[in-house]
Backbone as numpy.savetxt, mean C-alpha at the origin, in Angstrom:
# Nx Ny Nz CAx CAy CAz Cx Cy Cz
6.40 -19.11 -8.20 6.72 -18.52 -6.89 6.23 -17.06 -6.87
5.58 -16.69 -5.82 5.03 -15.34 -5.68 6.12 -14.41 -5.14
6.26 -13.28 -5.78 7.30 -12.33 -5.37 6.83 -11.55 -4.13
7.79 -10.98 -3.45 7.48 -10.17 -2.28 6.58 -8.98 -2.66
6.87 -8.37 -3.79 6.05 -7.24 -4.26 4.60 -7.69 -4.46
4.37 -8.85 -5.01 3.03 -9.38 -5.21 2.35 -9.66 -3.89
3.09 -10.19 -2.93 2.53 -10.46 -1.59 2.08 -9.16 -0.93
2.90 -8.13 -1.02 2.54 -6.83 -0.43 1.34 -6.25 -1.13
1.32 -6.31 -2.47 0.18 -5.84 -3.25 -1.10 -6.56 -2.84
-1.05 -7.86 -2.76 -2.22 -8.64 -2.40 -2.70 -8.32 -0.99
-1.78 -8.11 -0.06 -2.12 -7.76 1.32 -2.84 -6.42 1.35
-2.30 -5.42 0.67 -2.91 -4.09 0.63 -4.29 -4.14 -0.03
-4.40 -4.88 -1.12 -5.70 -5.00 -1.80 -6.74 -5.70 -0.93
-6.30 -6.67 -0.12 -7.22 -7.33 0.80 -7.71 -6.35 1.87
-6.79 -5.54 2.38 -7.19 -4.52 3.36 -8.18 -3.55 2.74
-7.93 -3.15 1.52 -8.85 -2.23 0.81 -10.22 -2.87 0.62
-10.24 -4.15 0.24 -11.50 -4.84 0.02 -12.31 -4.95 1.32
-11.62 -5.05 2.45 -12.31 -5.17 3.73 -12.71 -3.80 4.29
-12.22 -2.75 3.71 -12.49 -1.39 4.19 -13.89 -0.95 3.79
-14.57 -0.26 4.67 -15.94 0.21 4.40 -15.93 1.39 3.44
-14.85 2.18 3.42 -14.83 3.39 2.60 -13.78 3.34 1.49
-13.36 2.17 1.13 -12.39 1.96 0.02 -11.09 2.74 0.24
-10.69 2.85 1.50 -9.40 3.49 1.81 -8.79 2.83 3.03
-7.46 2.87 3.10 -6.75 2.35 4.25 -5.65 3.32 4.61
-5.22 3.25 5.89 -4.08 4.01 6.35 -3.25 3.06 7.19
-1.96 2.97 6.88 -1.08 2.05 7.55 0.30 2.67 7.66
1.02 2.29 8.67 2.40 2.78 8.86 3.32 2.02 7.89
4.19 2.77 7.22 5.16 2.14 6.30 6.06 1.19 7.07
6.49 1.60 8.26 7.37 0.73 9.07 6.65 -0.53 9.55
5.39 -0.41 9.92 4.63 -1.60 10.32 4.51 -2.55 9.17
4.23 -2.05 7.99 4.10 -2.87 6.81 5.44 -3.57 6.46
6.53 -2.80 6.59 7.83 -3.39 6.34 8.15 -4.49 7.36
7.74 -4.32 8.59 7.96 -5.36 9.60 7.14 -6.60 9.33
5.91 -6.42 8.88 5.07 -7.57 8.56 5.73 -8.44 7.51
6.31 -7.81 6.49 6.90 -8.54 5.39 8.40 -8.69 5.50
8.96 -8.25 6.62 10.40 -8.36 6.90 11.22 -7.85 5.70
10.93 -6.60 5.34 11.62 -5.99 4.22 11.96 -4.55 4.57
12.72 -3.89 3.74 13.05 -2.49 3.94 11.90 -1.62 3.44
11.72 -0.44 4.01 10.64 0.45 3.58 10.71 0.80 2.10
11.89 0.80 1.50 11.99 1.14 0.07 11.25 0.09 -0.79
11.15 -1.13 -0.30 10.38 -2.17 -1.03 8.88 -1.78 -1.04
8.43 -1.22 0.07 7.04 -0.77 0.14 6.84 0.37 -0.87
7.81 1.29 -0.93 7.74 2.40 -1.89 7.62 1.88 -3.31
8.41 0.86 -3.64 8.40 0.28 -4.97 6.98 -0.23 -5.33
6.38 -0.97 -4.39 5.05 -1.51 -4.65 4.03 -0.36 -4.82
4.12 0.65 -3.99 3.18 1.79 -4.11 3.34 2.48 -5.46
4.57 2.70 -5.90 4.81 3.42 -7.14 4.42 2.63 -8.37
4.59 1.31 -8.32 4.33 0.50 -9.51 2.95 -0.13 -9.58
2.29 -0.31 -8.43 1.03 -1.05 -8.43 -0.17 -0.29 -7.87
0.09 0.85 -7.27 -0.97 1.65 -6.67 -0.82 3.11 -7.11
-1.05 3.35 -8.37 -0.93 4.72 -8.88 -2.26 5.11 -9.55
-2.33 6.35 -9.97 -3.59 6.83 -10.54 -3.96 6.16 -11.87
-2.94 5.64 -12.57 -3.23 4.95 -13.83 -4.07 3.67 -13.63
-3.97 3.09 -12.47 -4.73 1.85 -12.18 -5.84 2.10 -11.14
-6.13 3.37 -10.85 -7.31 3.69 -10.05 -7.07 3.88 -8.56
-5.88 4.29 -8.14 -5.60 4.50 -6.74 -5.00 5.88 -6.51
-5.30 6.43 -5.37 -4.68 7.68 -4.90 -3.84 7.30 -3.69
-2.58 7.62 -3.71 -1.68 7.29 -2.61 -1.16 8.57 -2.00
-1.28 8.69 -0.71 -0.74 9.84 0.03 0.20 9.27 1.09
1.40 9.84 1.19 2.33 9.33 2.18 2.91 10.49 2.99
3.26 10.15 4.21 3.98 11.07 5.08 5.12 10.27 5.68
6.32 10.75 5.51 7.49 10.05 6.05 7.80 10.58 7.43
8.63 9.81 8.15 9.07 10.24 9.47 8.44 9.36 10.56
8.72 9.72 11.80 8.31 8.92 12.95 6.83 8.61 13.00
6.00 9.61 12.73 4.56 9.39 12.76 4.02 9.20 11.36
4.84 8.77 10.44 4.48 8.67 9.04 3.43 7.60 8.78
2.79 7.72 7.66 1.76 6.79 7.26 1.68 6.67 5.74
0.93 5.71 5.32 0.57 5.55 3.91 -0.95 5.50 3.89
-1.55 6.31 3.06 -3.01 6.26 2.86 -3.25 5.91 1.42
-4.05 4.88 1.20 -4.39 4.44 -0.15 -5.90 4.51 -0.29
-6.34 5.17 -1.37 -7.76 5.28 -1.64 -8.04 4.70 -3.02
-8.97 3.76 -3.09 -9.37 3.20 -4.37 -10.39 4.15 -4.98
-10.08 4.63 -6.18 -10.87 5.68 -6.81 -12.14 5.12 -7.50
-12.22 3.85 -7.75 -13.42 3.30 -8.35 -13.58 3.64 -9.81
-12.46 3.74 -10.51 -12.47 4.07 -11.95 -12.67 2.83 -12.83
-12.66 1.67 -12.22 -12.73 0.43 -12.99 -14.15 0.11 -13.37
């Protein structure tokens, strides 16, 4: 059985793969609505699966107009 964290990770990686510049920007709340989860679940995925150790730069802004920006660094 695939975990929710894995589903979110796969979704974000698919968006990155489809991106022309190896980066995406998405609303944390929109992402939470897509997966019917709390925003803290999104934070968990970002912290554990999209960090600099595995080749990603993550920038976030919280609040009403908040976003998540993920950039694949191409270190692989």
